[in-house]
C-alpha positions in Angstrom: 0.0 -0.3 0.0 1.3 3.4 -1.0 -1.5 5.7 0.6 1.0 8.5 1.4 2.9 9.1 -1.3 2.9 9.9 -5.2 3.0 7.1 -7.6 5.8 7.5 -10.0 4.4 7.0 -13.2 5.4 6.8 -17.0 3.9 6.6 -20.5 4.6 4.2 -23.2 3.8 5.8 -26.6 2.5 9.1 -26.7 1.0 9.6 -29.8 -3.1 9.5 -30.6 -3.7 8.8 -27.0 -0.6 8.4 -25.2 0.2 12.3 -25.3 -3.3 12.6 -23.2 -1.9 10.5 -20.5 1.0 12.3 -20.1 -1.0 15.3 -19.8 -3.4 13.9 -17.4 -0.6 12.8 -15.2 1.5 15.8 -15.3 -2.0 17.8 -13.5 -2.7 15.1 -10.7 -1.8 15.3 -7.2 -1.0 11.9 -6.5 0.9 11.3 -9.7 4.8 12.0 -10.5 5.2 12.1 -14.5 8.9 10.5 -14.4 9.4 10.0 -17.8 7.7 9.1 -21.2 9.0 6.6 -24.2 8.4 6.7 -28.1 10.4 6.0 -30.8 9.5 8.7 -32.4 12.5 10.8 -30.8 11.2 14.2 -32.1 7.8 13.8 -31.0 8.9 12.4 -27.5 11.2 15.1 -27.0 8.3 17.8 -27.7 6.4 15.9 -25.1 8.3 15.5 -22.6 9.6 19.1 -22.7 6.1 20.1 -22.3 5.7 18.1 -19.4 8.9 18.4 -17.8 9.9 14.8 -17.5 12.5 12.5 -18.8 12.4 11.0 -22.3 13.5 7.6 -23.1 13.8 6.3 -26.9 13.8 2.5 -25.6 11.2 2.0 -22.6 13.2 -1.2 -21.7 15.8 1.1 -20.6 13.2 3.4 -19.0 11.8 1.0 -16.8 15.5 -0.6 -16.0 16.6 3.2 -14.9 13.7 4.4 -13.0 11.4 3.3 -10.0 7.8 3.5 -11.1 4.6 2.1 -9.9 2.5 2.8 -13.0 2.7 2.9 -16.6 0.4 3.9 -19.2 1.1 1.1 -22.4 -0.5 3.0 -25.6 1.4 1.4 -28.3 -0.2 0.1 -31.3 -2.2 -3.0 -30.5 0.1 -5.4 -32.2 2.7 -4.6 -29.5 0.7 -4.6 -26.0 1.5 -8.4 -25.4 5.3 -7.6 -25.8 5.6 -4.2 -23.9 3.2 -5.3 -21.2 5.0 -8.6 -20.4 7.8 -6.4 -19.9 6.6 -4.2 -17.5 4.7 -6.5 -15.7 8.1 -8.5 -15.1 9.2 -5.5 -13.0 6.3 -5.6 -11.1 4.7 -2.2 -12.0 1.2 -1.9 -12.5 0.0 -1.5 -16.0 -2.8 0.7 -17.6 -2.9 -0.6 -21.1 -5.2 1.1 -24.1 -8.0 -0.9 -25.2 -8.3 -3.7 -26.3 -5.9 -5.7 -24.1 -4.5 -7.3 -27.0 -4.8 -8.6 -30.6 -5.6 -11.9 -30.0 -7.3 -14.1 -27.0 -4.4 -16.1 -26.5 -2.0 -12.6 -25.6 -4.8 -11.5 -23.4 -4.7 -14.2 -21.2 -1.1 -14.4 -20.9 -1.0 -10.7 -19.9 -3.6 -11.6 -17.4 -1.7 -14.9 -16.1 1.7 -12.9 -15.7 -0.2 -9.9 -13.8 -1.8 -12.5 -11.4 1.7 -14.3 -11.1 3.5 -10.7 -10.5 0.3 -9.7 -8.2 0.3 -5.9 -9.6 -2.8 -4.4 -11.0 -3.7 -4.4 -14.2 -6.8 -2.5 -15.8 -7.6 -1.4 -19.7 -8.6 1.9 -20.9 -12.6 0.9 -21.9 -12.6 4.9 -20.9 -16.5 4.9 -21.9 -17.5 3.2 -18.5 -16.2 6.4 -17.0 -18.1 8.9 -19.4 -20.5 10.7 -16.6 -23.3 10.4 -18.8 -23.3 6.4 -19.2 -22.2 6.5 -15.4 -26.0 8.6 -14.8 -27.6 6.1 -17.4 -26.4 3.1 -15.4 -28.3 4.7 -12.2 -31.0 5.4 -14.2 -31.6 1.5 -15.3 -30.9 0.3 -11.8 -33.5 2.4 -10.6 -35.9 0.8 -12.9 -37.0 4.4 -14.9 -36.5 2.9 -18.0 -38.4 -0.4 -17.0 -37.6 -3.6 -19.1 -35.0 -2.9 -21.2 -36.0 -4.1 -25.0 -33.0 -3.0 -26.9 -29.5 -1.0 -26.9 -28.4 0.6 -30.1 -24.8 2.1 -30.4 -23.6 4.4 -33.5 -19.6 5.0 -33.5 -18.9 6.6 -36.9 -16.6 9.1 -38.3 -14.0 9.8 -41.0 -10.8 7.6 -41.7 -8.8 7.2 -38.8 -5.3 7.1 -40.3 -3.2 6.6 -37.3 -4.6 2.8 -36.9 -2.8 0.5 -38.6 -3.1 -3.0 -37.1 -6.7 -2.9 -36.3 -9.9 -2.5 -38.1 -13.6 -1.0 -36.8 -14.3 -3.9 -34.8 -11.1 -4.0 -32.5 -10.7 -0.4 -32.0 -14.5 1.2 -32.3 -16.9 -1.7 -31.5 -15.3 -3.1 -28.7 -16.2 0.1 -26.6 -19.5 0.0 -27.2 -19.4 -3.7 -26.6 -18.2 -3.2 -23.3 -20.5 -0.7 -22.6 -23.9 -2.6 -23.3 -22.3 -5.7 -20.9 -21.7 -3.1 -18.5 -25.1 -1.6 -18.6 -26.8 -4.8 -18.9 -24.6 -6.7 -16.3 -24.3 -9.9 -18.7 -22.8 -10.9 -21.9 -24.8 -11.7 -25.1 -25.4 -15.4 -25.9 -25.2 -15.4 -29.7 -23.3 -12.7 -32.0 -23.7 -11.6 -35.4 -21.8 -9.6 -38.0 -21.9 -7.9 -41.1 -19.1 -5.8 -42.8 -16.4 -4.8 -45.3 -13.7 -2.9 -46.6 -15.2 0.2 -48.5 -12.0 2.4 -48.4 -8.6 0.9 -47.2 -8.0 -2.8 -48.2 -6.3 -4.3 -45.1 -8.9 -3.8 -42.4 -12.4 -4.0 -42.5 -13.7 0.1 -42.2 -17.6 -0.8 -41.8 -19.3 -3.2 -39.5 -22.8 -3.6 -38.2 -23.3 -6.6 -35.0 -26.3 -7.9 -33.7 -25.9 -9.2 -30.2 -28.7 -11.3 -28.5 -29.1 -10.8 -24.9 -32.1 -13.1 -24.4 -35.0 -10.6 -24.4 -33.0 -7.6 -24.9 -31.3 -7.0 -28.5 -27.9 -5.0 -28.9 -27.1 -3.5 -32.0 -23.8 -1.7 -32.5 -22.9 0.2 -35.7 -19.5 1.2 -36.2 -17.1 3.1 -39.8 -14.6 4.9 -40.6 -16.8 5.9 -43.6 -19.2 8.6 -42.0 -18.0 12.4 -42.9 -19.2 13.3 -39.4 -18.3 12.0 -35.7 -21.1 10.6 -34.0 -21.3 8.5 -30.9 -24.5 8.0 -29.3 -26.2 5.4 -27.5 -30.2 5.0 -27.8 -31.8 2.3 -25.3 -35.4 1.7 -25.5 -37.5 0.4 -22.1 -40.9 -0.6 -21.1 -41.2 2.6 -19.0 -39.0 5.2 -21.2 -36.5 5.7 -24.0 -33.0 7.2 -23.2 -30.4 8.9 -25.8 -26.7 9.8 -24.9 -24.4 11.8 -26.8 -20.9 10.4 -25.7 -19.0 13.3 -27.0 -21.3 16.1 -25.3 -22.1 14.0 -22.0 -26.0 15.0 -22.9 -28.6 12.6 -21.5 -32.3 13.0 -22.7 -35.1 10.7 -21.2 -38.5 10.4 -22.4 -40.8 8.4 -20.1 -43.6 6.1 -22.1 -47.1 6.8 -21.2 -47.7 3.4 -22.4 -50.6 1.4 -21.4 -51.1 -2.4 -21.6 -54.8 -2.1 -23.0 -56.5 0.2 -25.7 -60.2 0.0 -26.5 -59.5 1.6 -29.8 -56.7 3.4 -31.5 -58.2 6.6 -30.5 -57.8 5.8 -27.3 -54.2 4.7 -27.6 -53.6 7.7 -28.9 -55.2 9.9 -26.0 -53.4 7.4 -23.3 -49.9 7.3 -25.0 -50.0 10.5 -26.2 -46.8 12.2 -27.0 -44.3 12.7 -24.1 -42.0 15.1 -22.9 -38.1 15.0 -23.3 -36.4 15.5 -19.7 -32.7 16.4 -20.2 -31.0 14.9 -17.3 -28.0 16.9 -15.3 -24.9 15.6 -15.9 -21.5 17.2 -14.2 -19.1 17.1 -17.6 -15.6 15.6 -16.9 -12.8 13.9 -18.9 -13.5 10.3 -18.8 -9.8 9.7 -19.3 -8.7 11.6 -16.3 -11.4 10.1 -14.3 -10.0 6.2 -15.5 -6.4 7.3 -14.6 -7.7 8.7 -11.3 -9.4 5.6 -10.5 -6.9 3.1 -11.7 -4.1 5.0 -9.3 -6.8 5.0 -6.5 -6.8 1.1 -7.0 -2.8 1.0 -6.7 -2.7 3.2 -3.8 -5.8 1.8 -1.7 -4.7 -2.1 -2.9 -8.4 -2.5 -4.3 -9.7 -4.2 -7.7 -9.7 -1.6 -10.6 -13.4 -0.6 -11.6 -12.6 -2.3 -15.0 -10.8 -5.6 -15.2 -8.8 -7.3 -17.1 -11.3 -10.1 -17.5 -14.1 -7.9 -18.2 -11.5 -6.3 -21.4 -11.0 -10.2 -22.1 -14.7 -10.8 -22.8 -15.2 -7.5 -24.9 -12.4 -8.9 -26.8 -13.4 -11.8 -27.4 -16.7 -10.8 -28.6 -15.3 -8.3 -30.8 -13.1 -11.3 -32.4 -15.9 -13.4 -32.7 -17.9 -10.8 -34.9 -15.0 -10.2 -36.9 -14.8 -14.1 -37.4 -18.5 -13.9 -38.7 -17.9 -11.2 -41.5 -18.1 -12.8 -44.8 -15.9 -10.5 -47.0 -16.9 -10.7 -51.0 
C-alpha cells in the first residue's frame, strides 16, 4: 500500500492517446510523471519538454533506470503483449489502452503474468468513466426505463489514419460491446456481424453487430466512412427511452405513457399520446482523467480496478467472434 506518497508514473507511446495520458498524469496531485518513451524522438522529446519529464527512446532502458509504480501503455495493439510483459516482469502496475491485446491468447498471457507478479492491471475502456454513461446506469438500476428491450450504439466518423493494425471492430466496436455488457451486467448469448472494406484494403472499415442478450437486443454500428463523427447510445425500455451523446455528455430521457390495454386506436392516441423530453443533469468531466484517477486509487488503496482485465478479455472475445463472422466478397 502506498497511500501516503505520490505514485511514480510513465507513459509508453505518446501518440494520439498517450500524449493525453502524459498530460493528465502531469496535472494530478497523486502522480509524479517521471518519464515518457516513444520511438519517435521528435515527438518524444517534445512531450517530455512540455510536461517536464525525462524522455527515453527505448522503454526497456526507462524501466531499468526509473523506479516506477504505474505505466500507461499506448502503443499499437500488436505490441501490447510484448510491452506489457516487459513492464509486468518488473512488478510495475499497468494501464493498457484498449483493446487489451490482438488475440485472446495474448490477452490470457498478459492476465496470467499480472496475477503471477501480483500487480494491478486495467484496460482503457474509457467510456465506462463517461459521466453520462454512469448516470444512465443509475437510471437503469432505478428502474426508470422499465425492462430494457434494445440498446443501439452508433460510433462512426471519418477514416482514422493513425490506426494501422486494427479494423473498426477491434478499434471502435469494442467500446460499445463493453458498455452494453456493463449496462446490462451480462454477456450476449449470440453474436452476428456484417461488414467490409469500403475505403482501405487491409482491415474492415465498416461493420454492424447484432448481439442477443436473451429478450434484449444490442445493435452496434461502427465505421470510418461517415464524414461526421457521431458517438451515440439509444436505449428503449418498457417505461421509457434514453438518448446519450458520448461526446457532449448529454443525456435525455423520454418517459413512456404506454398502457397495456386500449379500447381502440383513438383511445391509444389519448392514453399514449406524446411525451416530453427530460434533460438529465450531468456534470461534464474528462473520462480519461476519471479513468486514470480511478486506477491510481486502486493501486494506492490496493483495491480491484473498476475495469478488470477479465472484462476487457470478454469484450475482445466478442469483437473477435464478430470479426470472424464477417464474410468478405
